[in-house]
C-alpha positions, 0 to 999 in steps of 0.5 A, a space after each residue: 497468463 504466465 506471471 512472475 510475482 516478487 514480494 510475497 509479504 502481508 499484501 503480496 502473499 494473498 494477492 499472488 494466491 488470488 492470481 493463482 485462483 484466477 487461473 494464472 500460472 504464477 511463479 513467486 519469489 520472496 527473500 523469506 523462503 516460507 513465503 514461497 512455500 505458502 505460494 506453493 501450497 496455494 498452487 503457485 510455484 516458488 521461484 529460487 530468485 528474481 530471474 527465475 520468477 521473471 524469465 518467460 513471464 508475460 506480466 511481472 508484478 512487484 509488491 515491495 516495501 519501498 523504493 530501494 527494494 524496488 530499485 534493487 529488484 528491478 534495476 540491478 544486474 540479474 533483476 527484472 529488466 535483465 530477466 524479462 523478455 521484450 514485450 513483457 509488462 511490469 506492474 509495480 504495485 509498491 508504494 514508492 516515490 513518483 520519480 522512481 516510477 518514472 525512472 524505472 519506466 524510462 529504463 524499461 523503455 530501452 529494453 522494450 519492457 512496458 511498465 505501469 505503476 499501480 499502488 493500492 489502497 485497502 490494506 491487508 484486508 483488501 488484499 485478502 478479499 481481492 477488494 483493493 483500490 488500484 490507481 494506475 499510471 502509465 500508457 493507456 494501452 498498457 493499462 488495458 493490457 494489464 487490467 485483466 490481471 488487476 481485476 483479480 486483485 481489486 474492485 476499483 481499478 482506475 487509470 489516473 495518468 502517465 508514469 508516476 501518476 499512480 504514485 501521486 494519487 496514492 500519496 494523496 490517499 495516504 495523506 487523507 487516510 492519515 488525516 482522518 485517523 488523526 481526527 477520529 482519534 481527537 474525536 474519541 479523546 474529546 468524547 471520553 474526556 467530556 464524559 460521553 460514550 465514545 462508541 455511541 458518539 462515533 455511531 452517530 458521526 458515522 451516519 452523518 456527513 462525518 461518515 467515512 470508510 475509516 469510521 465504518 471499519 475502525 471505530 469499534 477497534 479504536 474505541 476498544 484500543 485494538 491496534 493489531 496491524 492491518 497497515 503499520 505506522 512504520 509504513 504510513 510514516 514512509 508514505 507521509 514522507 512520499 506525500 511531503 516530497 511530492 508536495 515539494 516537487 509540485 511546489 505546493 503547500 500542504 500544511 495539514 499533511 505536514 502536521 499529520 506527518 509529524 503525528 505519525 512520526 511521533 507515533 513511531 518515535 513513541 514505539 508504536 511503529 509496528 501497530 496499526 495506523 489507527 494507533 494515532 489515538 495513542 499519540 493524541 491521548 499522550 498529548 492530552 495526558 490521557 493514557 488509559 490502562 493497556 487493554 
C-alpha cells in the first residue's frame, strides 16, 4: 500500500521503518527534518509537509504526542482531512482523549475518509521490535482493512469497540501500568529498608502470583536505578490525565488511579519528567526519606 506517516519520533520512526521493510511505499513527515532523513535512510520518502505525505495515500498513520498536535495535523487547513482522498483510511496511533478520536471520526465522515483510533502499548522497545499491543476503535470493516498494516507493527492487535474505544482501553492500560510501577517501587523501598536484597526479593515475586510484565522487564533496571527513558514520566502524566477525564466522563470513581496520578505528577514536579516512568521509585524513596546516592 501507499502510506503516509505523520510523526517520526521515538515511537514513530521505527514503526515507519517496519512498514517500509514490510514492502509498503511510505512517505513520512515530522517537524524535525532529521527524522525525515532517518526514514529516507530506511528506504522511505521524506515528505516536505503533511499534505505531501498524505496526498494519494491509501492509509495515513499519525503518531503524535497529544490531542492538540493530532487536531492540528488532522483538522487544520491543509491537514490530513484536506489532503486525503475519499476512501482513504486514517489510523491515529497517538494516545489522546477518547472524545477527540470521536470528533475526528465525525469530521472525517463528511469527507468520506475512514478512521480508526489505534493507540499502542509496549513503549520504545515494542516499537523497535514490532511487538506492540494495539487496541483499535472504529468500524469492524475498517479494522479489517487496516489490519494488514498494523500487523507489521504489533503482535497483539484487537478491535475493542467503536470510535474512541481504543483510547479508553489505552487509558485503562496506563492506569494499570502506573499502578504496578508504584507498587514495585514500594516493594523495593520496603525490601531495602528491611535489610533484604531487593534483587533477590523481586526475583521471587516475579515467579509467583505477583509476577507481571513490568517485573519481568524492569526489576533489574529499577534496583540498579537505571531510568533511561523507554516511556517518559512526562508522557505518563499526560496519560493519567486522560484516564481521570475518562473516569469523569463515565461517571465512575477510580481512587487508586487518582493516587497513582498524583505520584506521577509528583515525579514530574521533582524534575524527573524526562526519566522513564519506572523512576516512580525515586518519588517513593523521597516520600520515605530514603534517597540513595546517584548511580
